[in-house]
C-alpha positions in Angstrom: -2.5 3.9 10.9 -2.8 3.3 14.6 -0.4 5.3 16.6 2.0 3.2 18.6 4.6 3.7 21.3 6.9 0.9 22.0 8.1 1.1 25.6 11.2 -1.0 26.0 11.2 -2.3 29.5 13.6 -5.1 28.8 15.7 -4.5 25.6 15.7 -7.4 23.2 19.1 -7.9 21.7 21.7 -10.6 21.3 25.4 -10.3 22.1 28.1 -12.9 22.6 29.7 -13.5 25.9 32.1 -16.5 25.9 30.2 -17.9 22.9 26.8 -17.7 24.6 23.9 -15.5 23.4 21.6 -13.9 25.9 18.0 -13.0 25.0 16.0 -10.2 26.5 12.3 -9.7 26.1 10.4 -6.7 24.8 7.1 -5.5 26.4 5.0 -2.9 24.6 2.6 -0.3 25.9 0.4 1.7 23.5 -2.3 4.3 23.8 -4.7 1.5 23.9 -3.0 0.3 27.2 -3.5 3.7 28.8 -0.7 5.9 27.5 -2.1 9.4 27.1 0.1 10.2 24.1 2.5 8.3 21.8 5.2 11.1 21.9 7.2 10.4 25.1 9.8 13.0 25.8 11.5 11.4 28.9 11.2 8.4 31.2 12.4 7.9 34.8 12.0 5.3 37.5 11.5 7.0 40.9 12.7 6.0 44.4 9.4 4.1 45.0 9.7 2.1 41.8 7.0 4.0 39.8 7.6 4.8 36.2 7.1 8.4 35.1 6.6 9.6 31.5 6.6 13.2 30.3 4.7 13.6 27.0 4.8 16.2 24.2 1.1 17.1 24.4 -0.6 15.2 27.2 1.1 16.2 30.4 2.7 13.7 32.8 1.8 10.1 33.6 2.8 7.7 36.4 2.6 3.9 35.9 2.8 1.3 38.7 2.8 -1.7 36.3 -1.0 -2.0 36.4 -2.6 1.4 36.5 -1.9 4.9 35.1 -2.2 8.2 36.9 -2.5 11.3 34.8 -1.3 14.9 35.6 -2.6 17.5 33.1 -2.9 21.2 32.8 -6.2 22.5 34.1 -6.7 26.3 33.5 -9.2 26.5 36.3 -6.8 24.9 38.9 -3.6 26.9 39.7 -2.2 23.8 41.4 -2.1 21.7 38.2 0.6 21.5 35.5 1.2 24.9 33.9 1.3 23.2 30.4 0.5 19.8 28.9 3.7 20.2 26.8 6.3 18.5 29.1 9.9 17.8 28.1 11.6 16.3 31.1 11.2 15.1 34.7 13.7 14.5 37.6 13.1 13.5 41.2 14.8 15.5 44.0 16.0 14.3 47.4 12.7 15.3 49.0 10.7 12.9 46.7 9.2 15.8 44.7 9.5 16.0 40.9 10.7 18.8 38.8 9.1 19.1 35.4 10.2 21.0 32.3 7.2 22.4 30.5 6.7 24.9 27.6 5.4 27.3 30.3 7.8 27.4 33.2 9.3 25.0 35.7 6.9 22.9 37.7 7.5 21.1 41.0 5.1 18.2 41.8 4.5 16.9 45.3 3.1 13.4 44.8 1.7 13.0 48.3 -0.8 15.8 47.7 -0.6 16.2 43.9 0.1 19.9 44.4 2.1 21.5 41.6 4.1 24.7 42.1 5.1 26.9 39.2 8.3 28.9 38.8 9.0 31.5 36.1 12.0 33.5 34.9 11.4 37.0 33.5 9.5 36.8 30.2 12.1 38.9 28.4 14.9 36.5 29.4 16.7 34.6 26.7 14.7 31.5 25.8 11.8 32.7 28.0 10.1 29.9 30.1 10.0 27.1 27.4 12.2 24.5 29.1 13.4 21.5 27.1 15.5 19.4 29.6 16.3 19.3 33.3 19.3 18.3 35.4 19.6 18.2 39.2 23.1 18.9 40.5 24.8 17.6 43.7 23.4 20.5 45.8 19.8 20.0 44.7 19.7 22.9 42.3 17.9 22.7 39.0 19.5 23.3 35.6 17.1 23.8 32.7 17.7 24.3 29.0 15.7 26.5 26.6 16.2 26.7 22.9 18.9 29.4 23.4 20.0 29.5 27.0 21.0 27.5 30.1 19.3 28.5 33.3 20.3 27.7 36.9 17.5 27.7 39.4 18.0 27.6 43.2 14.8 26.3 45.0 15.9 27.9 48.3 16.0 31.4 47.0 13.8 30.9 43.9 16.3 32.7 41.8 17.2 32.1 38.2 20.7 32.6 36.8 21.0 32.7 33.1 24.0 31.7 31.0 23.9 33.3 27.6 26.6 35.4 25.9 27.1 37.0 22.5 26.7 34.2 19.9 29.7 35.7 18.0 32.0 35.0 20.9 33.7 31.6 21.2 33.2 31.6 25.0 29.4 31.8 24.8 26.7 29.3 24.2 25.1 31.8 21.8 22.2 30.5 19.8 23.2 26.9 20.4 20.4 24.8 21.9 21.6 23.2 25.1 20.8 19.4 25.0 22.4 18.1 28.3 24.3 19.0 31.4 26.7 16.9 33.5 28.3 17.7 36.8 31.4 15.6 37.1 33.0 14.2 40.3 35.2 17.3 40.6 32.1 19.6 40.5 32.9 20.8 37.0 29.8 21.4 34.7 29.8 20.3 31.1 27.2 21.3 28.6 26.3 19.5 25.3 24.7 21.6 22.6 22.9 21.2 19.3 25.4 23.3 17.2 28.3 24.1 19.3 29.6 20.8 20.5 30.9 20.7 24.1 31.2 23.6 26.6 32.8 23.8 30.0 31.0 26.1 32.4 33.0 28.5 34.6 30.4 29.3 37.3 32.7 31.8 39.1 32.9 34.0 36.0 29.6 33.1 34.3 31.3 32.0 31.1 31.1 29.0 28.9 34.3 27.9 27.1 33.8 26.0 23.9 36.0 23.1 22.7 37.2 23.6 19.1 35.6 21.6 16.3 37.4 20.9 13.0 34.9 19.9 10.3 37.8 18.7 8.1 39.0 16.3 10.8 37.1 13.0 10.9 38.2 12.4 14.5 37.1 15.9 15.6 34.1 16.1 17.9 30.7 16.3 16.3 29.0 19.7 16.8 25.8 18.1 18.3 26.2 16.5 21.7 23.0 14.9 23.0 24.1 13.1 26.2 27.0 13.0 28.6 28.3 10.4 31.0 31.3 10.0 33.4 32.4 6.5 34.1 34.1 5.1 37.2 37.6 6.0 36.0 36.6 9.7 35.4 36.5 9.4 31.6 33.9 11.6 30.0 31.8 10.0 27.3 29.8 11.9 24.7 26.8 10.7 22.7 26.5 12.7 19.4 24.8 12.6 16.0 27.9 11.0 14.7 28.4 8.3 17.3 30.2 7.9 20.6 33.2 9.9 21.6 35.7 9.6 24.6 37.2 12.8 26.0 40.6 12.9 27.5 40.4 15.9 29.8 44.2 15.8 30.6 45.3 16.1 27.0 42.1 17.8 25.8 41.6 15.3 23.0 38.5 13.5 21.6 38.5 9.9 20.4 35.7 8.7 18.2 34.7 5.1 19.1 34.2 3.1 15.9 32.8 -0.4 15.4 
């Protein structure tokens, strides 16, 4: 069976607004159209309007609507990607791109195609296999491994690691960090694969976990895959069991049902 990736550039769905149905079109791009691989791990649109795709096995691609530009790992070139296994990409304020790879953090300068590599200590928790990226308000990089959350400061090139004893309720432990959000107050929230939601105390280097009650149908799911803060300051959580709204004042979660 032919491998196929469907890129939804305009989502096709119908919904009712004042009795009217609005139709959106779907465009598709496949490996036959130039995609290097059908396993896309992240997609962004940069400040110049280009689309960028990180792939699971074929590096990074840029698409201008007509042509593709490929960025791959070349063992003979130290200025290429450090790995073709790429999990995430973000653009910083300088127009450069940070890339999460299975072998370190990469920073790509698109004007010259130069790629810089950054590594934490090999014996650090989670090593240098990075699975997602987040850029905070100060331009610092947050990167998640399978078992830790790391904070990288480009200015000093230093890594700070957030991992505590998995037996402690204040630590992220063996939980896989899925996402990070810095809210309007500068507070950092971390969604994980098994531990639900954490609040990061950067001053003390600890992560406080919000309780989960498996017997309570309204309790937060233990897998939080995305976080969003709306204009009113409400925190929304996407989970494996649907959408939740978090009331930070009363410390309660509300599951949004159909």
